[in-house]
Structures are given as C-alpha cells and as structure tokens.
C-alpha positions in Angstrom: 45.8 10.0 -16.6 43.6 12.0 -14.1 44.6 15.3 -15.7 43.9 14.0 -19.2 40.5 12.6 -18.1 39.3 15.9 -16.6 40.5 18.0 -19.6 38.9 15.6 -22.1 35.3 15.9 -23.1 32.9 13.1 -22.3 32.2 12.1 -26.0 36.0 12.1 -26.6 36.5 9.8 -23.6 33.8 7.4 -24.8 35.3 7.4 -28.2 38.8 6.7 -26.9 37.6 3.9 -24.6 35.6 2.3 -27.5 38.7 2.3 -29.7 40.8 0.9 -26.9 38.3 -1.9 -26.2 38.3 -2.8 -29.9 42.1 -2.8 -30.2 42.4 -5.0 -27.1 39.9 -7.5 -28.6 41.8 -7.7 -31.8 45.2 -8.0 -30.2 44.0 -10.8 -28.1 42.7 -12.6 -31.2 45.9 -11.8 -33.0 44.2 -9.9 -35.9 44.5 -6.5 -37.4 41.3 -4.4 -37.3 39.8 -3.5 -40.7 37.1 -0.9 -41.5 34.3 -3.5 -41.8 35.0 -5.1 -38.5 35.4 -1.8 -36.8 32.0 -0.6 -38.2 30.3 -3.8 -37.0 31.8 -3.5 -33.6 30.7 0.1 -33.2 27.2 -0.7 -34.6 26.8 -3.5 -32.0 27.9 -1.2 -29.2 25.5 1.6 -30.3 22.6 -0.9 -30.5 23.5 -2.2 -27.1 23.5 1.3 -25.6 20.2 2.1 -27.3 18.6 -1.0 -25.8 19.9 -0.1 -22.4 18.6 3.5 -22.8 15.2 2.3 -23.9 14.9 -0.1 -21.0 15.8 2.6 -18.5 13.3 4.9 -20.1 10.6 2.2 -19.9 11.3 1.5 -16.2 11.2 5.2 -15.4 7.9 5.9 -17.2 6.2 2.8 -15.8 7.3 3.7 -12.2 6.1 7.3 -12.7 2.7 6.2 -13.9 2.3 3.9 -10.9 3.2 6.7 -8.5 0.6 9.1 -9.9 -2.2 6.6 -10.6 -5.6 7.3 -9.0 -6.2 5.5 -5.7 -9.6 3.8 -5.2 -11.3 5.3 -2.2 -14.8 3.8 -2.7 -15.5 0.9 -5.0 -18.6 0.6 -7.2 -19.8 -2.4 -5.1 -19.5 -0.4 -1.9 -21.4 2.5 -3.5 -24.3 0.2 -4.3 -24.8 -0.7 -0.6 -27.8 0.9 0.9 -27.3 4.2 2.8 -28.2 4.3 6.6 -31.8 5.3 7.3 -32.5 8.3 9.5 -30.2 10.7 11.3 -26.7 9.8 12.2 -25.5 11.0 15.7 -22.2 12.7 16.2 -20.5 12.7 19.6 -19.1 16.3 19.7 -21.7 18.3 21.6 -21.0 21.3 23.8 -17.9 23.3 24.3 -14.7 21.3 24.1 -11.0 21.8 23.8 -10.8 18.7 21.7 -9.5 18.6 18.2 -11.4 19.9 15.2 -11.8 18.2 11.8 -12.4 20.4 8.7 -13.4 19.1 5.3 -11.2 21.3 3.0 -12.3 20.0 -0.4 -15.6 21.9 -0.2 -19.3 20.9 -0.7 -19.4 21.6 -4.4 -19.9 18.5 -6.7 -16.6 17.1 -8.1 -15.5 14.7 -10.8 -13.5 11.6 -10.0 -10.6 11.4 -9.4 -10.7 14.3 -7.0 -8.3 15.8 -4.5 -9.5 14.8 -1.0 -8.3 17.1 1.7 -9.3 17.0 5.4 -7.6 19.3 7.9 -7.0 18.4 11.6 -6.7 21.2 14.2 -5.6 20.6 17.8 -5.7 22.9 20.8 -3.9 23.5 24.1 -0.6 22.2 22.9 -1.9 18.7 22.1 -1.0 16.9 18.9 -3.2 14.8 16.7 -2.6 11.1 17.1 -2.4 10.0 13.4 -2.7 6.3 14.5 -6.2 7.0 16.0 -7.7 8.3 12.8 -10.6 6.2 11.6 -12.4 6.9 8.3 -15.8 5.2 7.7 -18.0 5.2 4.6 -21.5 5.2 6.0 -23.5 2.4 4.4 -25.3 -0.7 5.6 -23.0 -2.3 6.6 -20.4 0.5 7.2 -17.2 0.3 5.1 -13.9 1.0 6.9 -11.7 3.2 4.6 -8.9 3.6 7.2 -6.4 1.2 5.5 -6.9 2.8 2.1 -6.3 6.3 3.4 -3.4 5.3 5.8 -0.6 6.4 3.4 -2.3 9.8 3.1 -3.0 10.5 6.8 -0.7 12.9 8.6 -1.0 14.7 12.0 -2.1 17.8 10.1 -4.8 16.0 8.1 -5.6 13.8 5.1 -4.3 14.7 1.7 -5.2 12.2 -1.1 -4.4 13.8 -4.4 -6.3 11.4 -6.7 -9.2 9.8 -4.9 -11.2 7.5 -7.2 -14.9 7.1 -6.4 -18.1 6.4 -8.3 -20.7 9.0 -9.1 -23.2 9.8 -6.4 -23.4 11.2 -2.8 -21.0 9.5 -0.4 -21.3 10.2 3.4 -18.0 9.8 5.2 -17.3 10.0 8.9 -13.8 10.8 10.3 -13.0 10.0 14.0 -9.7 10.8 15.8 -8.1 11.6 19.1 -5.4 14.0 20.2 -2.4 13.3 22.4 -4.5 14.2 25.5 -7.1 11.6 24.6 -9.8 14.1 23.5 -11.9 12.7 20.7 -13.4 14.4 17.6 -15.8 13.2 14.9 -17.2 14.8 11.8 -19.2 13.8 8.8 -19.2 15.2 5.3 -20.7 14.3 1.9 -18.6 13.8 -1.2 -20.8 14.7 -4.1 -19.4 13.2 -7.3 -20.8 13.9 -10.7 -20.3 11.5 -13.7 
C-alpha cells in the first residue's frame, strides 16, 4: 500500500478514496451504485470541499487584515487637548555616557498612517532596558502612550509600521534607562498633514 500511495498522484489518490467511500456506503446499505446516485454523491463532496476552502480563505484573509491594520497612536480627542505652554525642559545636559535616542522618521511632514521609527543607542557595553521606556504625548494633561507602543518597543528602538494619528503637530517625549541606570530623554514633533 505504501509503495502504491507514493507512486500514485494526489488527484488519483483522492479519486480512488472517493470511489472507495461511495462503494462502502452502498455496500452497507445493500444497494448497487447507479450513475445518478454517484453523481449526487460526488457533487455533495465537491460542494463540501468548496465550502471548507472558502471558510479557510476567509479566515486567512481576515487574520491578515487584522495583522496589518493601522494602530492608533494618538486619538482625535487627545489631539484636541491643549498643548503645554512655554518651554519644556529636558534632563540631558552636559557630557554623558548615557544612552542616546534618535528620531529616525525625520522632521518632514507625513501622512497618517506613518512608519514611526525611534533608534536607541547605548554606550560602554550597557544595554537599553526596554521595560524602562516611557513615551508621553505632551498635552495638558499629558497622555501616556507607553502601553500602545509596548508591542513595538525593542532594545534597539521603537518600530511601529502603521502609526495612526490625526493631522497636526504632535510633540512626543521618550524617556529610558540603560542597564547601568543612566537615563536619557528626548522630544520630537510629528508633523502630520491631512
């Protein structure tokens, strides 16, 4: 049987199995198969296989769409909050061996959804502590974006392929620490055009 199965083509095996199933059903019922009954049986089997194939395709397509759907970074309601007044102080003054945060996406206006990329650089053999990364949307009151970005945060940076945010200028602050406890903080503005 094993030799025959390997030498036989897949369509031939399916055809042989279908005929065997049909003959077994009729033998159990004590009837002889006729052309009409054989045709009905095969049509039912084809329709069943078509339904299974369609269901599998629908599940695959729906799961693919969900995987690549844009992720909301900033909501419309959050964008309507008033921006902070005056200058915003940063804590990284002077020469330090602490980590560095670089906004890779650039300062050019973008359309939403956009690819948000932030790079983390560590020095002196230290590693970036991904759990220490905090991302804040600077508004009154401030909006913590850390949980929304958590799936996209890695020790090398933040990589969010489809960040959804409303049109406007959005000031974001990123804070983190390295494995030696040295802190870094930076701000950047996401300029989104309609």
